[in-house]
C-alpha positions as CSV (number, residue, x, y, z in Angstrom):
1,X,-42.8,42.2,43.3
2,X,-39.6,41.8,45.3
3,X,-36.4,43.2,44.1
4,X,-33.8,40.6,43.0
5,X,-31.8,41.2,46.2
6,X,-34.9,40.8,48.4
7,X,-36.0,37.7,46.5
8,X,-32.6,36.0,46.8
9,X,-32.2,37.0,50.5
10,X,-35.7,35.6,51.2
11,X,-34.9,32.3,49.5
12,X,-31.6,32.0,51.4
13,X,-33.2,32.9,54.7
14,X,-36.1,30.5,54.0
15,X,-38.6,33.3,54.5
16,X,-39.9,33.1,50.9
17,X,-43.4,31.7,50.6
18,X,-43.1,28.2,49.2
19,X,-46.1,28.9,47.0
20,X,-44.0,31.6,45.3
21,X,-41.1,29.3,44.6
22,X,-42.3,27.6,41.4
23,X,-40.2,26.8,38.4
24,X,-39.7,30.3,37.1
25,X,-38.6,31.4,40.6
26,X,-36.0,28.6,40.6
27,X,-34.7,29.9,37.3
28,X,-34.6,33.4,38.6
29,X,-32.6,32.4,41.7
30,X,-30.1,30.4,39.5
31,X,-29.7,33.4,37.2
32,X,-29.2,35.8,40.2
33,X,-26.6,33.5,41.7
34,X,-24.7,33.3,38.4
35,X,-24.8,37.1,38.1
36,X,-23.2,37.4,41.5
37,X,-20.3,35.0,41.0
38,X,-18.5,32.5,38.8
39,X,-20.1,29.1,38.0
40,X,-18.5,27.3,40.9
41,X,-19.5,29.9,43.5
42,X,-23.0,30.2,42.0
43,X,-23.4,26.5,42.0
44,X,-22.5,26.1,45.6
45,X,-24.7,29.0,46.7
46,X,-27.7,27.9,44.7
47,X,-27.5,24.2,45.7
48,X,-27.1,25.2,49.3
49,X,-30.0,27.6,49.2
50,X,-32.3,25.0,47.5
51,X,-31.4,22.3,50.0
52,X,-31.8,24.6,53.0
53,X,-35.2,25.9,51.7
54,X,-36.5,22.4,50.9
55,X,-35.4,21.1,54.3
56,X,-36.8,24.1,56.1
57,X,-40.2,23.4,54.5
58,X,-40.2,19.7,55.3
59,X,-39.4,18.7,51.7
60,X,-35.7,17.8,51.8
61,X,-36.4,14.9,49.3
62,X,-37.4,17.4,46.6
63,X,-33.8,18.6,45.9
64,X,-32.6,17.3,42.6
65,X,-28.9,17.5,41.8
66,X,-29.2,16.9,38.0
67,X,-31.9,19.5,37.4
68,X,-30.1,22.0,39.6
69,X,-26.8,21.8,37.9
70,X,-28.2,21.3,34.3
71,X,-30.3,24.5,34.6
72,X,-27.3,26.4,36.1
73,X,-25.2,25.3,33.1
74,X,-27.7,26.3,30.5
75,X,-28.4,29.7,32.2
76,X,-24.6,30.3,32.4
77,X,-24.2,29.4,28.8
78,X,-27.0,31.7,27.7
79,X,-25.6,34.6,29.7
80,X,-22.1,34.0,28.2
81,X,-23.5,33.9,24.7
82,X,-26.3,36.6,24.9
83,X,-25.5,38.6,28.0
84,X,-27.7,39.2,30.9
85,X,-30.2,41.3,28.9
86,X,-30.2,44.1,31.5
87,X,-31.4,41.9,34.4
88,X,-33.8,39.1,35.2
89,X,-36.8,40.5,33.4
90,X,-34.9,41.0,30.2
91,X,-33.1,37.6,30.5
92,X,-36.5,35.9,31.1
93,X,-38.0,37.6,28.1
94,X,-35.1,36.6,25.9
95,X,-35.1,33.0,27.1
96,X,-38.8,32.0,27.6
97,X,-38.0,28.3,26.9
98,X,-36.1,28.2,30.2
99,X,-39.4,29.0,32.0
100,X,-40.9,25.7,30.8
101,X,-40.4,23.1,33.5
102,X,-40.1,20.5,30.8
103,X,-37.1,22.3,29.2
104,X,-34.5,19.7,30.3
105,X,-36.3,16.9,28.3
106,X,-34.4,18.4,25.3
107,X,-31.3,17.0,27.0
108,X,-32.5,14.1,29.2
109,X,-34.9,11.3,28.7
110,X,-37.7,11.7,31.3
111,X,-36.7,8.3,32.9
112,X,-33.2,9.6,33.6
113,X,-34.6,12.8,35.3
114,X,-37.0,10.7,37.3
115,X,-34.3,8.4,38.6
116,X,-33.0,8.3,42.1
117,X,-29.5,8.6,40.8
118,X,-30.3,11.9,39.1
119,X,-31.7,13.3,42.3
120,X,-28.5,12.6,44.2
121,X,-25.7,13.0,41.5
122,X,-25.3,15.2,38.5
123,X,-25.7,13.1,35.3
124,X,-24.2,14.5,32.1
125,X,-26.8,15.0,29.4
126,X,-26.8,12.5,26.5
127,X,-25.2,9.7,28.6
128,X,-26.8,6.8,30.3
129,X,-25.4,6.1,33.8
130,X,-23.1,3.1,33.8
131,X,-24.0,0.5,36.5
132,X,-21.3,0.2,39.1
133,X,-20.5,-2.4,41.8
134,X,-20.2,-6.1,41.9
135,X,-22.2,-7.9,39.2
136,X,-23.2,-4.6,37.6
137,X,-21.9,-5.5,34.2
138,X,-19.1,-4.4,32.0
139,X,-18.6,-0.9,30.7
140,X,-19.9,-0.7,27.1
């Protein structure tokens, strides 16, 4: 198994095997970015790495803004409340629910996560996007 530094470097250099970059690996990368910097820095670094990796492997359309930032927020909250548990292995063991790819359905209806808007813009959990533009309707 790659060390945390090797793993993150391979992701950022797009040399990580895409078959090894499943959901748990995404959570690991987010965790490592949060360990290395504050939320804003980690968010920029993680989102850039995901976009670059997806584009490099011909799957630029797979990037999902809401999922990316929602997981970063939850991981950051868990680290703030419970600590880093001595590193990735300890954090993962203490937070197994984050390793379930369906985790965000506790915060978002599946239809919201499946929307085109959620892919390109972060949607706050518990809120329905308000239509904008001419003829889109009034704000509730």
